[in-house]
C-alpha positions in Angstrom: 109.7 115.4 116.8 111.9 117.7 114.6 112.8 116.1 111.4 115.4 117.5 108.9 115.5 116.0 105.4 118.7 116.7 103.5 117.3 116.3 100.0 119.8 116.7 97.2 117.1 115.9 94.6 114.6 118.5 95.6 114.3 121.1 92.9 111.7 123.6 91.5 111.2 121.4 88.4 111.6 118.1 90.1 109.3 115.1 89.6 108.4 112.4 92.1 110.8 113.5 94.8 109.4 117.0 94.9 105.8 115.6 95.0 106.9 113.3 97.9 108.7 116.0 99.9 105.9 118.6 99.4 103.4 116.1 100.9 105.9 115.2 103.8 105.9 118.9 104.8 102.1 118.9 105.1 101.8 115.4 106.6 104.4 116.1 109.3 102.7 119.3 110.4 99.3 117.6 110.5 100.8 114.9 112.8 102.3 117.5 115.1 105.9 117.3 113.9 108.3 120.0 112.6 109.7 119.2 109.2 112.6 121.1 107.7 114.0 120.3 104.2 117.5 121.4 103.4 117.9 121.6 99.6 120.6 122.9 97.2 119.4 126.2 95.6 120.3 129.3 93.7 120.8 131.3 96.8 120.7 131.0 100.6 117.0 131.4 101.4 114.3 130.2 103.9 111.0 129.4 102.4 108.1 128.9 104.9 105.6 126.2 104.0 103.0 126.7 106.6 103.0 125.9 110.4 106.1 123.8 111.4 107.3 123.4 107.9 109.9 125.1 105.8 112.6 124.7 103.2 116.1 125.9 103.8 117.8 126.6 100.5 121.6 126.6 100.5 123.5 128.3 97.7 124.9 125.4 95.6 126.5 124.5 92.3 124.5 123.5 89.2 124.7 119.7 88.6 126.6 119.3 85.3 124.5 116.3 84.0 121.1 118.0 84.6 120.8 121.7 84.9 117.4 121.3 86.7 119.3 120.2 89.8 122.1 121.4 92.0 124.4 119.6 94.5 125.7 120.5 97.9 129.0 122.1 97.1 129.7 123.7 100.5 129.8 120.9 103.2 130.7 123.4 106.0 127.5 125.4 105.2 125.4 122.2 105.2 126.9 121.1 108.6 126.3 124.6 110.0 122.6 124.5 108.8 122.2 121.1 110.5 123.8 122.3 113.7 121.4 125.4 113.7 118.4 123.2 113.2 119.4 120.7 116.0 117.1 117.9 114.7 115.8 115.0 116.6 116.1 112.9 113.4 117.9 113.4 110.1 117.1 112.0 106.6 119.3 111.8 103.6 117.4 111.4 100.3 120.1 110.3 97.9 122.5 107.4 98.0 125.4 109.5 96.6 127.6 112.2 98.0 125.0 113.8 100.2 124.4 110.5 102.1 128.2 110.3 102.7 128.2 113.9 104.0 125.3 113.1 106.4 127.0 109.9 107.5 130.0 111.9 108.6 128.1 114.7 110.2 129.2 114.7 113.9 125.7 115.4 115.3 124.1 112.9 117.6 120.6 112.5 116.0 119.7 109.1 114.5 119.5 109.1 110.7 117.8 107.3 107.8 118.7 107.0 104.1 115.6 107.2 101.9 116.4 105.2 98.7 114.7 107.6 96.2 117.1 106.3 93.5 118.3 102.9 92.4 121.4 103.7 90.4 122.3 100.0 89.6 119.0 99.4 87.9 119.0 102.9 86.2 122.5 102.6 84.8 124.6 99.5 85.4 121.9 96.8 84.8 120.4 98.9 81.9 123.8 99.2 80.2 125.2 95.7 80.8 122.2 93.3 81.1 122.4 92.5 77.4 126.0 91.1 77.7 126.5 90.0 81.3 124.8 88.2 84.2 123.6 90.2 87.2 126.3 88.5 89.4 129.0 89.7 87.0 127.5 93.2 86.9 127.4 93.4 90.7 131.0 92.3 90.7 131.9 95.0 88.3 130.2 97.6 90.5 131.4 96.2 93.8 132.8 99.6 94.7 129.2 100.9 94.8 128.1 98.0 96.9 130.9 98.7 99.3 129.7 102.3 99.4 126.2 101.2 100.2 127.4 98.9 103.0 129.4 101.7 104.5 126.3 103.9 104.5 124.3 101.0 106.0 126.8 100.9 108.9 126.4 104.7 109.5 122.6 105.0 109.2 120.0 103.6 111.6 117.6 102.8 108.7 117.8 102.3 104.9 114.2 103.0 103.8 113.1 101.2 100.6 109.8 101.8 98.9 109.4 98.4 97.2 109.9 94.7 98.1 112.1 94.1 95.0 114.6 96.8 95.9 114.6 95.7 99.6 115.5 92.1 98.5 118.4 93.3 96.4 119.7 95.6 99.1 119.6 92.9 101.8 121.1 90.4 99.3 124.0 92.9 98.8 124.8 92.8 102.5 122.8 95.7 104.0 121.4 95.0 107.5 119.2 98.1 108.2 116.8 97.9 105.3 113.1 98.5 106.0 110.3 98.4 103.4 107.8 101.2 103.6 105.9 101.7 100.3 105.2 105.3 99.5 101.7 106.4 98.3 99.8 108.9 96.3 98.9 112.4 97.1 95.4 112.0 98.7 92.4 113.6 97.1 94.1 114.3 93.7 93.7 111.2 91.5 90.4 109.4 91.0 88.5 107.4 88.5 85.7 109.9 88.9 87.7 112.4 86.9 87.4 110.4 83.7 86.2 112.6 80.9 84.9 110.9 77.7 85.2 114.1 75.7 88.9 114.5 76.8 89.6 110.9 75.9 88.0 111.4 72.5 90.0 114.5 71.9 93.3 112.7 72.7 92.3 109.9 70.3 91.6 112.4 67.6 95.0 113.9 68.2 96.4 110.4 67.6 94.2 110.2 64.4 92.2 107.3 65.8 88.5 106.6 66.3 86.8 106.5 69.7 86.8 102.7 69.6 90.7 102.5 69.7 92.7 101.9 72.8 94.3 105.0 74.4 97.5 104.5 76.4 99.3 107.2 78.4 102.9 107.5 79.4 104.0 109.9 82.1 107.4 110.9 83.4 110.7 112.5 82.7 112.1 112.2 79.2 115.3 110.4 80.3 117.1 107.3 79.0 116.2 105.0 81.9 112.5 105.6 81.1 112.9 103.8 77.7 110.4 106.0 75.8 111.8 105.1 72.4 111.3 101.4 73.2 107.7 102.0 74.1 107.2 104.0 70.9 108.5 100.9 69.0 106.2 98.7 71.0 103.1 100.8 70.4 104.0 101.0 66.7 104.2 97.2 66.5 101.0 96.6 68.5 99.3 99.1 66.3 99.7 96.8 63.3 97.3 94.4 65.0 95.0 96.6 67.1 94.1 100.3 66.8 96.1 101.8 69.7 97.4 105.3 70.4 99.9 106.7 72.9 100.1 110.1 74.4 103.2 111.1 76.4 103.3 113.6 79.2 106.6 114.9 80.4 109.7 116.9 79.6 113.5 116.3 79.6 116.7 116.0 77.7 115.6 113.0 75.6 112.7 114.9 73.9 114.5 115.1 70.5 115.4 111.4 70.6 111.8 110.5 71.3 110.5 112.7 68.5 113.0 111.1 66.1 111.7 107.6 67.1 108.1 108.6 66.6 109.0 109.9 63.1 105.8 110.1 61.0 103.7 107.8 63.2 100.5 109.8 63.7 99.3 107.5 66.6 101.9 108.6 69.1 101.8 112.2 70.3 103.7 114.2 72.9 101.5 116.6 74.9 102.7 119.9 76.2 104.1 119.6 79.8 101.3 119.6 82.4 102.3 121.4 85.6 98.9 121.4 87.2 98.4 118.2 89.3 94.6 118.4 89.0 94.9 118.7 85.2 97.3 115.7 85.1 94.8 113.7 87.2 92.0 114.5 84.7 94.2 113.5 81.7 95.4 110.3 83.4 91.9 109.2 84.4 90.7 109.7 80.8 93.2 107.2 79.3 92.6 103.5 79.0 95.8 102.2 80.6 99.3 103.5 81.7 102.2 102.2 79.7 105.5 102.2 81.6 109.0 101.2 80.4 111.4 101.8 83.3 112.6 98.8 85.3 114.6 101.0 87.7 111.8 102.7 89.7 112.1 102.5 93.5 108.4 102.9 94.0 107.0 104.4 90.7 104.8 107.3 91.8 103.3 107.5 88.3 102.1 103.9 88.4 100.5 104.5 91.9 98.8 107.6 90.5 97.5 105.6 87.6 96.1 103.0 90.0 94.4 105.7 92.0 92.9 106.9 88.7 91.4 103.5 88.0 93.9 102.6 85.2 95.3 99.2 84.4 99.1 99.1 84.2 101.3 97.7 81.5 104.7 97.5 83.0 108.1 95.8 82.9 108.8 92.8 85.2 111.3 94.5 87.5 111.3 97.5 89.8 108.6 99.5 91.5 106.4 99.6 88.4 106.3 95.8 88.4 105.3 95.8 92.1 102.5 98.2 91.3 101.3 96.2 88.4 101.3 92.9 90.3 99.4 94.5 93.2 96.6 95.7 90.8 96.4 92.8 88.3 98.2 94.6 85.5 100.0 93.3 82.4 103.7 92.6 82.8 106.3 92.1 80.1 110.0 91.3 80.0 112.0 94.4 80.8 113.8 96.2 78.0 112.1 94.0 75.4 110.1 96.0 72.8 108.6 92.8 71.4 107.4 91.6 74.8 105.9 95.1 75.5 104.1 95.0 72.2 102.6 91.6 73.0 101.4 92.9 76.4 99.8 95.9 74.7 98.0 93.6 72.2 96.8 91.3 75.0 95.4 94.3 76.9 93.7 95.7 73.8 92.1 92.4 73.1 90.8 92.2 76.7 89.5 95.8 76.6 87.7 95.2 73.3 86.1 92.1 74.7 84.9 94.0 77.8 87.0 92.0 80.3 89.7 94.7 80.8 89.9 98.4 81.0 89.7 101.4 83.4 87.6 100.6 86.4 86.8 101.8 89.9 87.6 98.2 91.0 91.3 98.6 90.3 93.0 98.1 93.7 94.1 101.6 94.8 97.5 102.2 96.5 97.9 103.6 99.9 98.2 107.3 100.4 101.3 109.3 101.2 99.8 110.1 104.6 99.6 106.3 105.4 103.3 106.1 104.4 104.3 109.1 106.6 102.3 107.9 109.6 104.3 104.6 109.5 107.6 106.3 108.8 107.3 108.9 111.5 106.3 106.2 114.0 109.4 104.3 113.1 111.5 107.4 113.6 110.0 108.2 117.0 110.7 104.6 118.2 114.4 105.2 117.4 114.5 108.7 118.9 113.4 107.5 122.4 116.3 105.2 123.1 118.7 107.6 121.5 117.5 110.4 123.8 117.8 108.1 126.9 121.4 107.3 125.9 122.2 111.0 125.5 
């Protein structure tokens, strides 16, 4: 099978999507498939990624809301690239403009939309939940739902990474939704990487003793991640239990997070970690992952924390919630700093009592290779009748 992934969110400094796509290139080749990623880039360029795998960069315009990304500004060039590749199956990896472009591509190959983003949760629900019901908000954004239903009619599959997102999509009138949870990069994250000296060093950075609880937050510094809320929650919990928080990431909200931290010595921002093995070592050396975003489609960070043996403290909606429920984590009401603080205190009490904490017994997630085996099998089943019809 030759698979072409038209991935608008793939970028040199990308996060979870880049991790996912990089593994797809390896997994596809290992399973005997050819995988080509078409991504918006600085220039037209072909980047080989080993046998039967490559990235086709198309010269594209910078995305005005985030200069780390670009968008497909030349539709004719994108169609020409697809025609040259002549794929057996096509993926679109964004529910926005690129999905509409792929829906209108005149090629015969079957196609799937991978829901790497959940815009309603990331924006609409986050903005309007405090003042309106979900039914009202969905009505306000009916144009987006109509857009999704139009895509649903054009695509053979809408691939969702979590049961919660799948339920909302089918409830919104989509008929081609399949749930296929993603997974972690195999062989990278492990409880065996826990380093007591590194943990002690991070606690010292937070001006706390070794007996304190060390939480870690990992991800982009973006509004939907709710880092200022988590800083408030840790500050409140810290008045009752010694707890520190280290944040690992980068992004446009860095200054806002620093302002919220203020003079609190128990919350620290680490320098960006670009090495996956180093991130795995840092993650395994914390006591729990603290997460604030209710808009995750899968939540790769939470899965990586589970693979590292960490308990999860997560909001009650989105992919992070699914990960926490699957591994016996602590769940609090989304967007509620007070509820998050209570969950942190409960966890601290449990850890101090010896009944909670990092453990090799934390239920690990599946690997990305498990995900891709299932995904490619689903695609092959669709290709066969399509080929017969042709």
